[in-house]
C-alpha positions as CSV (number, residue, x, y, z in Angstrom):
1,X,94.7,158.1,72.8
2,X,95.8,155.6,75.4
3,X,94.4,152.6,73.6
4,X,96.7,149.6,73.8
5,X,97.3,148.2,70.3
6,X,99.1,144.8,70.1
7,X,100.6,143.6,66.9
8,X,99.6,140.0,66.2
9,X,100.9,138.3,63.0
10,X,99.7,140.5,60.2
11,X,97.1,142.3,62.3
12,X,96.4,144.2,65.4
13,X,94.5,143.3,68.6
14,X,92.9,145.7,71.0
15,X,90.5,145.7,73.9
16,X,86.9,146.9,73.6
17,X,84.5,147.8,76.4
18,X,81.0,147.3,75.0
19,X,77.8,149.0,76.3
20,X,74.8,147.2,74.8
21,X,71.3,148.5,74.6
22,X,72.4,152.0,73.9
23,X,70.2,154.5,72.1
24,X,72.7,154.7,69.3
25,X,75.7,152.6,68.2
26,X,78.9,154.7,68.3
27,X,82.4,154.9,69.6
28,X,82.5,156.8,72.8
29,X,86.2,157.1,73.6
30,X,88.9,155.3,75.4
31,X,88.4,153.9,78.9
32,X,91.2,152.2,80.9
33,X,93.1,151.2,77.8
34,X,90.0,149.9,75.9
35,X,87.9,151.4,73.2
36,X,84.5,152.2,74.7
37,X,81.7,151.5,72.3
38,X,77.9,151.9,72.7
39,X,75.9,149.3,70.9
40,X,72.2,149.7,70.2
41,X,71.5,145.9,69.9
42,X,70.8,143.9,73.1
43,X,73.3,141.2,74.1
44,X,71.0,138.4,72.9
45,X,72.1,135.6,70.5
46,X,75.3,137.5,69.6
47,X,73.4,140.5,68.1
48,X,75.5,143.1,70.0
49,X,78.8,141.4,68.9
50,X,77.7,141.4,65.3
51,X,76.8,145.0,65.4
52,X,80.0,145.9,67.2
53,X,82.2,144.3,64.5
54,X,80.1,145.9,61.7
55,X,80.5,149.3,63.4
56,X,84.3,148.9,63.8
57,X,84.7,147.6,60.2
58,X,82.9,150.6,58.9
59,X,84.9,153.0,61.0
60,X,88.3,151.3,60.2
61,X,87.4,151.1,56.5
62,X,87.9,147.4,56.2
63,X,85.7,144.5,55.2
64,X,83.8,142.9,58.1
65,X,85.6,139.6,57.4
66,X,88.9,141.3,58.5
67,X,87.7,141.7,62.1
68,X,87.2,138.9,64.6
69,X,86.2,138.7,68.2
70,X,89.1,136.8,69.9
71,X,87.9,137.1,73.5
72,X,84.9,138.2,75.5
73,X,82.0,136.9,73.4
74,X,79.7,136.9,76.5
75,X,81.3,139.8,78.3
76,X,81.4,143.6,78.1
77,X,85.2,143.3,78.1
78,X,86.2,142.0,74.6
79,X,89.3,141.7,72.4
80,X,89.1,142.4,68.7
81,X,91.6,141.4,66.0
82,X,91.9,143.4,62.9
83,X,93.7,141.4,60.1
84,X,95.9,142.9,57.4
85,X,96.5,146.3,59.0
86,X,99.4,147.6,61.0
87,X,99.4,149.3,64.4
88,X,100.0,152.8,62.9
89,X,97.1,152.4,60.4
90,X,94.7,151.1,63.1
91,X,95.8,154.0,65.4
92,X,95.1,156.6,62.7
93,X,91.7,155.2,61.8
94,X,90.6,154.8,65.4
95,X,91.7,158.4,66.1
96,X,89.5,159.5,63.2
97,X,86.6,157.6,64.7
98,X,87.1,159.4,68.0
99,X,86.9,162.9,66.5
């Protein structure tokens, strides 16, 4: 997995490439250092962002409140921060999501 994970305080930040209006919400893989994620919701009124964070929270096994979108609110290229987890834990959990 060539996903760049950056430690930030007590959490980890990583890039996400979101593909809204997909047939199903799921993690597709890693693309150019970013986690590629298909999102069923359209990018209207933040619906795709909410669904993205819920999907990642479920896959990482953390409460939704532990995730935040720190960049790219209106872009396909986003940055997500996972609070209270270290790089190794995030890497392991994302690897499980990619299987």
